[in-house]
C-alpha positions, -999 to +999 in steps of 0.1 A: +452-128+523+442-144+555+422-119+576+427-140+607+464-129+609+467-098+632+498-078+640+501-057+672+530-036+684+531-029+722+556-020+750+565-043+778+562-020+808+574-047+832+608-047+814+615-010+818+652-005+822+674+019+843+671+045+816+633+046+820+626+031+785+606+000+776+612-025+748+588-026+719+574-060+711+556-075+681+527-099+687+514-120+657+481-138+662+467-165+639+435-184+647+439-177+685+476-189+684+503-163+687+540-157+688+560-127+700+594-112+694+613-080+703+617-052+677+650-042+695+636-007+698+630+011+731+608+040+740+597+060+771+562+048+782+548+083+780+558+086+744+540+054+734+504+055+719+486+023+731+456+030+708+477+037+678+503+011+686+531+034+676+553+062+689+536+096+695+546+128+678+566+137+646+601+139+659+629+123+640+632+096+666+595+089+664+595+087+626+626+064+626+610+039+651+576+040+634+592+034+600+610+004+615+576-010+628+561-006+593+591-026+578+585-054+604+548-054+595+556-056+558+581-085+565+554-104+583+529-099+554+555-109+529+562-141+548+525-148+548+524-144+510+553-168+506+535-194+526+505-191+503+527-193+473+544-225+486+509-239+495+519-242+531+493-238+558+494-203+574+496-210+611+517-194+639+545-220+637+548-219+600+547-181+598+573-177+625+596-202+608+592-185+575+597-150+590+630-159+607+642-184+581+640-214+605+641-247+585+614-271+597+625-304+610+622-330+584+597-358+593+605-392+577+578-417+568+594-449+581+599-439+618+563-427+619+551-460+604+574-480+628+561-461+658+525-468+648+533-505+646+550-505+680+519-491+696+498-518+678+522-544+692+518-531+727+480-534+724+479-569+709+456-590+731+437-561+745+426-539+715+442-557+685+445-592+672+479-606+663+467-607+627+463-569+627+499-564+637+510-589+611+491-569+584+507-536+594+542-552+595+537-565+560+524-531+549+555-515+563+577-539+545+559-533+512+563-495+518+601-499+524+604-521+492+584-495+472+607-467+482+638-487+470+620-498+438+607-463+428+631-438+444+661-458+454+659-445+489+653-461+523+630-433+536+612-402+525+601-368+539+563-370+544+560-336+527+570-353+494+541-378+496+515-367+470+488-381+448+514-394+424+532-413+452+499-430+462+490-441+426+526-453+420+525-473+452+492-489+441+508-497+407+538-513+425+515-535+446+495-547+416+525-553+393+557-560+413+540-576+443+513-593+421+485-583+446+449-589+437+427-558+437+413-562+472+447-570+486+462-539+471+434-518+483+439-531+519+476-523+519+468-488+506+442-485+533+468-494+559+491-467+545+463-442+545+461-446+583+497-435+586+489-404+565+459-396+587+482-397+617+505-372+600+475-349+592+460-352+627+494-340+642+496-311+617+528-325+601+511-324+566+494-295+551+476-314+523+460-348+522+476-368+493+446-391+494+422-362+487+415-372+450+423-409+453+396-435+450+399-473+452+371-497+453+370-531+469+356-557+445+330-580+459+343-616+462+321-646+459+325-666+491+329-703+487+307-726+508+296-763+509+262-775+498+240-798+519+252-827+496+289-819+502+284-816+540+266-849+540+295-865+520+320-852+545+300-865+575+294-899+561+330-905+549+348-932+569+385-923+572+411-949+579+434-921+592+425-908+627+442-875+618+418-869+588+388-879+609+398-854+636+403-825+611+369-834+594+351-834+627+365-800+638+357-786+603+321-799+605+318-784+641+326-750+626+301-756+598+274-759+625+286-732+648+300-705+624+332-701+646+364-690+629+396-711+634+410-689+662+377-690+681+374-728+679+410-730+691+402-707+721+370-725+730+369-737+766+343-753+788+337-718+803+323-707+769+295-734+771+265-720+790+228-727+794+208-705+770+174-689+775+159-721+762+176-743+787+199-759+761+237-755+757+249-724+739+283-711+730+290-677+745+323-662+733+338-629+722+353-631+687+390-628+686+389-606+655+364-580+665+359-587+703+322-588+695+301-613+715+286-643+698+259-664+713+253-696+693+228-724+703+245-757+699+230-778+671+229-816+676+258-822+651+280-797+669+271-811+703+278-846+692+314-836+680+320-817+712+310-847+734+331-870+712+363-852+721+355-843+757+380-868+771+406-865+743+441-861+759+450-830+739+417-813+750+422-821+787+458-810+788+451-776+773+417-771+788+400-767+754+368-781+740+385-796+708+420-809+701+425-786+671+458-786+651+475-755+637+456-735+610+483-744+584+480-781+592+442-780+592+441-764+558+467-788+544+446-818+556+413-803+544+427-803+508+434-840+512+399-845+526+383-826+497+400-849+472+390-881+491+354-869+493+352-857+457+346-821+467+359-799+438+366-768+459+396-752+474+387-764+509+400-741+538+389-739+574+372-705+568+348-721+543+332-737+573+321-703+586+307-694+552+289-727+551+272-720+585+261-686+572+246-699+540+237-736+538+231-742+575+212-711+585+201-686+558+191-715+534+169-729+561+150-697+568+170-683+598+165-645+596+196-626+585+196-605+617+199-637+637+227-651+616+245-617+618+243-619+656+256-655+658+285-647+635+294-617+657+293-593+627+294-556+637+276-546+605+246-563+589+261-555+555+288-581+562+262-608+566+243-596+535+272-607+513+262-643+522+226-638+513+234-625+479+250-658+467+221-680+476+201-687+444+181-713+463+170-687+489+161-662+461+141-689+444+122-698+476+115-662+484+101-655+449+080-686+451+063-673+482+058-639+464+043-657+433+020-677+455+007-645+471+001-629+436-017-660+424-039-661+455-049-624+449-057-630+413-079-660+421-098-639+446-106-612+421-135-613+396-111-600+369-073-605+367-052-577+380-027-563+355+008-558+370 
């Protein structure tokens, strides 16, 4: 039993009636939270033992009232036992509901999820990016579809969400929705946030994710080599449209900016750096983390090239960038023309900056991480892992040091 549950009987002297008797009340306290109710019994104040919390004496009336108090105490203890049996958290609200047979209000999953998304929507632009809202809206849709697929219902009581529910949901995402491992894990992670809201509000007694484990698989990030970048830059395009898309893509290769950050780039984001040269100074849309990037000659050339472009002047932007969808569609066409056998998307430019342009040329990973606006160095380390060239160069330096040590010794050192 839970020793933190205490039961006290007392009289309310302030409610003494015209007959000179006071009502006897029951006070139940659990973890500093309490509820009270009347026993519907009355007694004269002089006949009540405050220390014993019962009626004084051995009269028939005293025995009758004290027996009734014992019955109430046993009822409270029985209600507590039932909560334990049902695996329901013993707190003041749950014990009171169990004692008096009050049915708890059913809390449904979809309204909670919908309210969460509404709050995200209100904060788009200040705390969240539009993409975050889009992901949660998609997660909500998948959740609704899963409920229909598995249970043939439009909603479910959150109390019915258990470990089996979570694993079945993951199975649905992988099979019916054909989600790849990392995509499925992300949708489950979004759903986990909704469950955490329920737990934080005390609406759930047990965490259905307690024994659930899902692992994100590391994905090899595609990037362009020096040769492929050169091929892009040297290609003469007849189409002005393809030349524009190529230039903006190359600009991102030499700045590391994501599509949305290139689109938002204005002259106000171009500042004089500590070295007296032009830098980009901008907060990333995705994380609101500040990025300060010195402008390399190639990026500066492209920026100057489109300085007087009508689309740039009208919108007040640095570059006349097209929609992300159009950019990616044209990049596929550019890849074919340039003989680049890779699924070319705009985000590959950011990966190229991290790998081929910076890390491969000896820029420290901490510097690269700062320029990319990463909030965690581990994110940047994913790029370093895929550079065989960098590994080779680093090991050559180590080999040279060992060889120099050996040559300086009278006898070879055994390693």
